[in-house]
N, C-alpha and C positions, 0 to 999 in steps of 0.2 A: 500280116495274112495270116493267116493261120494255116499250119505245113498239114500234107497229106491224111498224116495218121492223124494228127488233131480232130478232122474234120473225121477220119473212119471212125475214130473212136467215140465218138461225139452224137455220130449215126445208131450203133451199135447202143450204144447205150439208150436214146430215144426206142429204138427199137427193142430192148430187153427192159426196158419197163410196162410195157404193156401185161395186161391181169386180164385175158380172154375168160371166158364163164367153161365153167367143166361141161355144159352140156349145150348143144348136143355136141355129144365125143367125137361125130363123125364129122366135122365141120371144125371145130378148132384146136382137136388134137392134130390135121395134115396143117393151118396153121401157123400152131407153135413150132412145129420144127421146123420146117423152115425159116424161120424168126430166126430159131436160134443153132441153125447149123453154119448161121458166117455164111463167107463168100464175097468174093470180090467188093460188092455194093456198087458197083459203076451208075447202077440207074439215079438210087439216092444223091449218091456222089455227085453226079454230073447239076440235079435238080440243086442242091446245095451252093456248088461253083454257078452253078447260070444263076442264083436267084443272089450271088454277094456280086455279080455283072452289077446287075441293074437296081443293084443299093439295099437288097432286102438282108437281113442279118439271118442270120444262122438259125437262130430258133424260130424265129418264121416260117424259115425255107422247108426246119424238118417235117410239122406233120407232112406234106405236100410229097419227101423224100419218102418219108415212110410208107406214105401211101403205095408211091409204086414200086415200089419193092416187093 
């Protein structure tokens, strides 16, 4: 089982790899800001942990976890 910090790091890396379009600026600038400020990431962490509980790999759970964030 992975440690908490490894899961959190995987979530952060997944979120930071997103490449949002430049336009419309009023739509994507706030999204870019909130993804990059970080935080506890509790919702995506619980999503990954819940998936692991039911046999889902972290790679499979990351898209859903990112969507919740």
